[in-house]
C-alpha positions in Angstrom: 0.0 0.0 0.0 2.9 2.3 -0.5 1.3 3.7 -3.7 -1.6 5.5 -2.1 -2.5 9.1 -2.5 0.3 11.5 -1.3 -0.1 12.9 2.1 -1.0 16.6 1.8 1.3 17.5 4.7 4.2 15.9 2.7 3.3 17.6 -0.5 6.1 19.8 -1.9 5.1 23.4 -1.3 6.2 26.3 -3.5 9.1 28.3 -2.0 11.3 31.3 -2.8 14.7 32.3 -1.5 14.4 34.3 1.7 16.6 37.2 0.5 14.7 37.4 -2.8 11.3 37.4 -1.0 12.4 40.2 1.4 13.6 42.2 -1.6 10.4 41.6 -3.7 8.2 42.6 -0.8 10.1 45.9 -0.7 11.5 45.5 2.9 15.1 46.2 1.5 16.3 48.2 -1.5 18.6 45.5 -2.7 18.9 41.7 -2.4 22.4 42.2 -1.2 21.2 44.1 1.8 18.6 41.4 2.6 21.2 38.7 2.1 23.6 40.4 4.5 21.0 40.7 7.2 20.1 37.0 6.9 23.8 36.0 6.9 24.3 37.9 10.2 21.6 35.8 11.8 19.2 38.8 12.2 16.2 37.2 10.4 14.0 34.5 12.0 11.7 32.2 10.1 8.9 30.7 12.3 10.9 31.6 15.4 14.2 30.0 14.2 17.2 32.0 13.0 17.7 31.7 9.3 21.3 30.7 8.6 21.4 31.2 4.8 19.9 33.8 2.4 19.0 30.8 0.1 16.6 29.3 2.7 13.3 28.6 1.1 10.2 30.4 2.5 6.6 30.1 1.5 3.0 31.0 2.2 2.3 30.8 6.0 5.8 31.3 7.2 6.3 34.1 9.8 9.3 36.3 9.5 10.8 38.5 12.2 13.6 41.0 11.3 14.8 44.5 12.1 14.0 47.3 9.7 15.4 50.6 10.7 14.6 51.1 14.4 11.6 48.7 14.4 11.3 45.0 14.6 9.0 43.7 11.9 6.8 40.6 12.2 5.1 39.5 9.0 3.3 36.4 7.7 4.0 35.5 4.1 0.7 35.5 2.2 2.1 34.9 -1.3 5.3 34.6 -3.3 6.0 37.3 -5.8 6.7 37.0 -9.5 8.7 40.2 -9.6 9.6 43.3 -7.6 6.6 45.4 -8.4 5.1 48.6 -7.0 4.6 49.0 -3.3 0.8 48.3 -3.6 1.6 45.0 -5.2 4.3 44.2 -2.6 1.9 44.8 0.3 -0.3 42.0 -1.0 2.6 39.5 -0.4 2.3 39.6 3.4 0.2 40.2 6.5 1.7 42.7 8.9 1.5 41.1 12.4 2.9 44.2 14.2 0.4 45.7 16.6 -1.2 48.9 15.4 0.9 51.9 16.2 3.9 49.8 17.2 6.2 51.3 14.6 5.5 54.9 15.7 6.0 53.9 19.4 9.4 52.5 18.6 10.6 55.9 17.5 9.8 57.6 20.8 7.3 60.2 21.8 6.1 62.7 19.3 6.8 66.3 19.8 3.8 68.6 20.0 
């Protein structure tokens, strides 16, 4: 009975290089910047440090990484075909940061 239907959990999912996805989603200006951050161990995938920029990521993975002074937490919704405009890039992920968290990270606003 080894020829049964494949287990959906074992089905090969579509993935993309971590550095390429971060670049396509417009978190970094260049793939080299994204790759450097990953190589330094500053990016986590599903809570585990990513050791290589070539690590495959796909829909449902949660990424945690620094961007400027803020720590970003995003869930991958889709893999991109290209590095398109910002409106297209925003459709690639769900932002899991609490509302207003990025503004709070920069300190109090002056009145």
